N, C-alpha and C positions, 0 to 999 in steps of 0.2 A: 923542337926540344920540347915546347910546352905544352904542344899539340900532343904527341908523340907519350907523354908522360900522364895527360887526361883521358885520354885514349885507352892506356894500360889498367890506369883505375878503372876508369868506364868498363874494360874489359873483364876486369875482377868482378866488378858491381854484378855485371850479368849472369857470371856462372854462380855467384849465390844467387841471383834470384832464376837459377835453372834448378838450383837445387830447392830452393823454397816453392817452386811451382812444383817440381815431382814429389815432395813429401805432402803439398795441399792436394793433389791427385790422388795420393797413393791411402791418406788421409781419407778420403771420400769415397774412396775404392772399399775400403776398410769397413767404413759404417754403413755401405751401402749393403754388404757381403752380410750385418749382423755382430762385427764386431766388437766390442765396446768393453773391452778390459782390457787396460793399456793399450788402447789406440794409436797413441802419440807415440809410446816406444816404436810399436810394428810397424809405424808408418814409417818412423824415421830409417828402422833397418832395411824399410823394404825399398823405400828412397834411395837411404845408400848404397845398395849394392845396384839398382836399377842407374843411377849415376854413376858408379864404378863403371858398371858394363858401357854406358854410352862416352866416357871419358878413352876406356882401351877400345872402343869402335872407332871413335874418332881420329885416334893412331895410325889405322890402315885404312882408312877412308870415310869418309862421311858417310856413305853405305854402312859402315862395319857397326854403327851408332844404333840405326835399327834393328840388327841383326843380335848384337850384344846384350843393346838395350833391355827390349822387350825378354830374349834368352836368363837373365840374372833375375828381373820381375818373377817369370815365371818360374825359377829353380827357387824365391826366397819363399814364392806363395806357396810350394810345397812343402818346402820347409815347416812352415805356419800349419799343415792339416786341411785346409780349407775345401770344403768342398765346392770345387768348382774345377772343371774339367779341363785337362791339358790344351786343348784348342783355344778355351776361353780364357783361360790365364795368361797367352802368349796373347793373343787379341788385348786383352786390354792391356798388358805392355804396351805393345804395337801403339796405340793409342796414347797412354798415357805419354810415353816417350816423344812421338809425333805431336800432340800438342806442346808440350812443356817445351822441345826444340823449335817449333815453328813459332809460338810466343815469343821466347827469348830471343832468336834469330830474328825477329821483326822487328824486336824493339831496338837491339844492339846495331841494326843497319837504320834506323830511325834518329839515335845517337849519331853514328860516324857522319851521315848527312848532314847533323844540327852543329858538328862541329868544324865541317868541312872537309872530312876524311875521304870522305866520297861523293 
C-alpha cells in the first residue's frame, strides 16, 4: 500500500513537471519569436491549452496526445496573431509536445524503477 501511495504522489509530481516543461518550452518559443510583452502570461496560456490538448489526447490513446497537443498549440499561436506560418506552428507544437512528454516519461520510468514498481 505504501508503494502505491508513493507512486501516486510521484505521478502527480510528474504531471506538474510536464506542465512546467511545457511552460518553459513555450516561453522559449515566444522569446525566440521576439515576444517581450507579457511573455510569462502568454506562455502560461499557450502551455495551458497545449497541456489540455495533450490530456484529452491521452484519453483517446497515447497517439492522440501528439495530435491534439500540437493542434491546441497551433490554435493558441493563431490567437496571438504571431508572424508564423501554419505549418511551422504545428511543427513547433509537435516538437514541444514530443520533447516535454519524452523527458517526463523518461523521468517517470526512472522513478518507477527506483521505487521497484517496474
